[in-house]
N, C-alpha and C positions, 0 to 999 in steps of 0.2 A: 223397180222394175214390180213388176206386181206378179201373186205368186203364184210360183212355175214350179213344175217337178221335173223338165226336162231341159238337160246341162249338156248340149253333145259334145263329146271328147272333152268328157268330167276326169277319166282316169288320167286321160293324156298329163295333165296340169300340176302341180305341187300340190302341197296341202295345205301351202295357207292359200292356194288361189284358189279353193276349194273351199276351205273357211269365208271366202270374200264373196264368193258366190252365191252359197247357202245362207248366208247372215245378208246379203241385198234380197234373196227371196224371199225369208223367212222371217226379217226383222229380226234376228238374233245379230249382236253386235258382233263380230267377230274376236275381237280381244276376250268379248265373256265363252264364246267358244274356245277359244285357248287357253282359260282360265279353268272352266268346267272339265277340258276333259284332260289335262295336264298331267302328266302319272296315274293316270288312268280315274281320275278324280274326285280321289278321294285319300285323304291321307291317313297317317297309319293314328293317330290320335283321334281321328274320328272314328275311324273302321275301330277302333278298342270300343266306344259308347255300343254299334251295333251289335256286333257279337259277343263270342267272348275266350279268353286264354289269345289275344290276338299278337302277332307276330310282327305284321306289316297286310300291303295288299296283292291280289293278284291282277294282272290288266290283263283285261281281251280286247280285241280291236274294237272300234267303233267306226262303224260307215256309214251311209246316208241309201238307201233304197231311191231309184232318181224314177221318172215316169209314171209315177202312181199317181189316181185320179180314183176317187170315189164318189160316187152319187156327184158329182160336177166341181169336185174340187180337189186341189190338185194337193199333194203332200208330198215333201220332201220327209221319206219317214228313219226314222235313226236305229239303225239294227246293230248291237254287240253279240257277235259269235267266231269264232278261231274256223271254224271251217272256211279254206278256202272255195271262189266260186258263190256259193249261197249268194252274198252281196247280189254280184253282178248278174246272174242267175236271174234274180228275181223282177232287177231293173228291166233286163232285155224282155221278160216274159210278161212284165207290166207295158213294155211300150209295144206289144203285138196288141195284147190286149184293149190301149188304148186305140188302137185304125178302129176297135169294134164300139168306141164309146166310154171306155175306161170300167171299172168295175160298180156294180149295184148292190149295196146290203140294209140290211131293214133287219130291225134287234128285238127283241123283248124287254120289257120293263128289268132292271137293275133288282131281281128277287133271287134271295140267296136263302136257305132251309139251317134251322135249327133243327137236331134230333137232342129228344129223350127217350131214351130207352128207358121200359119200364121191364121189371124181370119177375119170374114168382106170380105172375098172373094167374088167376083160376078162371075167368071168366074173358079170355082175351078179345070177341068179340061183341060183348056186351062192353067192355071199357073199352074198345074202341068207338064206338057208340057213346059214353059218357064224355070219352075224352071230347068230341065234335058238338055236343051239345052244351058245351061249357066255352066252346070256342070264344064267345066275346069276352067270358072273365080272363083269362088265357091271354088276349091280345093285351088288358090294359095290364096286366101283369109286365108282360111284355116292353110296352111302350113308354111305361113307369120306369124304366130299368134301360131304357135308352132315350132320355127326352132330347139331350141334343139332336137327335139324327133325327125324330119325330119334329122341331121345330124348323128344319133343314125340309121340313116337305116329307121327310120318309119314315117309319117303324113299321111295324107288324102288321101283315095281312090278312094271315089266312093260316086256320089250324086246319089239318091232318091227320088222321090216325093210321096207323099200318098192322095187320097183324103179324107176325111172322114167324111164332111158332105155337105151339099148345100151350105155351107158359110166358112168351115174351111180344109183348108191342110197343110198338115204337110212334111216339106223336111227332110230326113235324109244324113249327110254326114257321111260315113262310115271310120271310122280313127284305123291306123294301131299301136299299142300300144305299139311292143314289149317286152319288160321284166316288163311294169308297167300296174296296174289294169285299169288304165289310167279317173278315175274319174275328175279329177282337168284338164285334156287335154283335156279330150272333152267335157266340159263343156266351156274352154275356146273359143273353135273352134265354139260352139251354139252361143255363147255370139259375135266372129268376124266376122261371117258370117250374122246375123242376119239382119243388116239393108239393104244391098245389095240383098238380098232376096225379103224383102219387096219391093225394089225400080223393081226389075223383075217381080215381081208379079201385081204391080201398082192398077189403079185402086180405091184407097182407102184404102187395107188391111192394116194390124194391127199385129206387130210382138205380139204373144202372149208369150208364154212358151220355154225358150231357155235351154234346160239340156240333160245328158245324157238320155240312156235308160238303165234300169237293166235288160231286156230282150234284152239278147246278146245272138241269135239267132244264130250268125257270130261266132260265139268261146264257138263252143262245143266242147266236147271230148268225145270219145267212147272208153269203157271199154269193152273187153271181156276175157272170160275163159272158160275151160273145165277142169270138175271134176268128173275124176274118181266111177263107182261106189261103188268101194270096198270101195274108201276115204270117203267116208257118211257111213259109217252103223252104227249104235249103239249094245247095248249090245245084246236090244231088237226087232231092225230090222235091215233085210239086206238094204245093199246099193242102190238096185235095187228099191223096195220100198220105198226107202226113196227118190228118185229122182222122183218117182209118185207123191208121197205129196208134194213136194218143185212146180210142174210144176203145181198140182192143188191151192196151195196157187199163183203163180201167175196167174194163169187160172181168179182165184178171182178177184185179185187186178184189172185183166185189165175190166173185167166186173163191177166193182162197185167202186163206185169214194169213199164212206166212208171206202172200206176195203184201196183201192189206198194211199191213205193220208197215214194208218201209215205206208204202206207198202214201203212209200216216207220218211217218219222219220224215218225206220229205215237204210235206204242211207245215211239222212244226217246224223245220226250219226257219221257217219265214215268223211262226209265231211267237218261240221262244226268243228271235232275238228282240222283236221290240220288246218284246215282255218284259226282257234282263233289261233294254235302253231305257225303259219309262218307269225302274224302279217297282214291277210290280212280281208278283210269284208266281216262276214259272214253273216252281212244282208242283202249285196246285191247278193251274194250266193245263202240265200232261196227266195228270191224273183223271180231274176231270173231262178231258178230250178223250183221252182210251177207257174208261170206264163208259161214257156215252156213245164209241165204237160198238161195244156191246152188249149195248141196250137189246135186240133182237135176239139173243143166244146164241150169237155167232160174232167175230169180231167184222166189222166193216168199214168200208174207207170213209175220211170223210167229205170227201170231194171227188164226185163223179161226173165222166165226158161222155159227150152224146154228141152227133152230128146232129143239122138242123139244115139241110139244102147244102149250101155252099161255105157257112158257118160251124164253127168249133162253140160249145155251148159248155162251160161249166159251172156247175154247182156245190160248195160248199157249206156244209152246218156242222156246228160244234158248239159245246157250250167255253163262252168265255167271260170271266168275271176278272173283271181289269176297275183299276181306282185311278185317279186322277188327283186323290189329296189324301192325305195322313200317310203314316206309315214311314219308309224312305223316303218317299217325297221331300220328305217337310225340309229334309240332311242332307241330301244325295245330291250335290249340283248339279254333276249331269242327269239324272235323272228329273230335274228342275227344268235343263238347259233342253230335253227329249220334247217336254212337253210345249214348250216356248216354240222350237220349230215348226213340232206338229202342229200349231195352230187348232187344235181342238178346243171344242163347246164344250164335252162331260167326256165319263165315263164309258158311254155306252158308243160314241164316236170314235175313239179309239180303239174299242174291241172291234168296232166295223174296218176301222184299218188293219189290224192286226190280220183280222180274218182274209183282209183282202192281199196281202203280203204273204200269208199261205200258201192263198187259191196262187197265185203266183208263183210261187219256189213249186210248187205242184204239178203245173205247169211246165214249169224249163226243166221236170226233170221228166216226165215224160214224154215230153216233146224230145230229146234228149236220146231215151231208150226207143221209142218209135224209128231217130233217124240218126246220126252218128255212134250211138252208146255212148254212156253215161261217162266212160272214162275219157275221152278225149278232150271234150272242157274242163273237165274237173282235176286232171293229171295238167293241163298245160298251168291252170294258174297255181297248181298244190307247185309244179317245179321252181316256183321262187322262194317259198318256205323252203326247197330242201338243197337250191343255193345258198339261202340265208346259212341253215344249218353246215351249211361245210365251211363257211367263212367269207364269201362274198359280200361286199361292203358299197354302199354307191352305187354309179354305174353299172357297176361289175353286176352283180343281182338279177339285173333285165340280159344279162349277155348271154352269164352261165345258164340262165333259165331258157331263154332260147336255144344253148348248144344242147340241152338233155334231151330238149324235146324234139328238136330234128334229128338225132342221135336215138329217139327212141329207148334214152336209158336214163329215167327219172328217180334216180337213186342216190342217196349220200355219195357213193363212191366214184358213180357216175359224174356228181355235182363237181365232188374234189378233182378228178383228171380235167376238168373243162376248165376249171380255175386254174390249172396247171397252164393248161393252153394258154389260154389267156393273160395269166401274167408271163408268160416266155415271149408274146405277142408286145405286151406293153413295154416289156424289155426291150426290146430289140427296134421298138418302136422308138423306145427312148435314147438310144445308141446311135440309130440312126439322124437321131435331132443334133445330138453332141457332136457326130462326127462331120 
């Protein structure tokens, strides 16, 4: 089968059948998928080498977003998340975007920033000038500390200096990390160049902190999409009215940081799920995203929506520092599986896909807000979790979920009542067969 992300009726088939379909489309062996994801994909002994004081592992659902097309290529996108409706909503929104040609994405080089803080600086502006005047020397020291990265085509690229106060200056060394997220590399550079920068500043200045910045605003990804009005229509609303509602939701987020925070949370539902599935640092991504959202002095949305004739246009811009080599990827079988399934060529392509899923998740949320309201679909899927918590098993889960949705009582007590009714019906049916 040619690489595709379209699987009509995917949610209706069994887990084993889904693995077979995805394996055939992506080239991943279904048995490898099963092994990599068994019990969360990580045994306790391996987990004990990851972090400290390990007692075991904590599993989260591993699903796939469908219909995702980025720069003309289809991707089945792994997502790890506990929140109901996110995977389905992203897949559905990606299908709408697909009707307009899919997502287009572009990205900056994978540049990260090493920060070296200088304290007790007597002449901060003069110190900043001296640091930048010695850029070539500082770059040489930096590259000597990361010879392996330099051999792979990366390395230190630029030196900048910023005056923060009357006695504090920070030097930035910009590093091309290639396919690594780059935290360890960048921290190594910060420590390697610090003493020489202190000598250059002189006048008794002291070295302060030496560490990377997670506000990686030189490593942005930009994702665009166009959605025809017809693809956005619901049974109750025409596509043009839906566009107006989505544009209004976008405008609200642009005007109000209280709304923007929830708007961006919807984006991060998609982004974080891909980041976790691929073994990357979602806390760093979150920190960078929200810091970038405040770059104008007020918290703003990372994605905006506009009408263009009979189409809805979406645009997302955010920092995304992801890696396809190193760290967790070396040892976590599920993370390695995710990259094989995605078929990405480098870290920046992975960032583009994560950004596209983030934009899809945002589209799903603002469309729901503009039409049925956020709770209708979300609570319908949440009902399955409630049914499980009430003790439903097997086919009972779907039946109990349907019953509590219809009764508009999606609570644990409502599910227990429904389970009791269902058990009585099943008991009566069994008695009838016996008689």
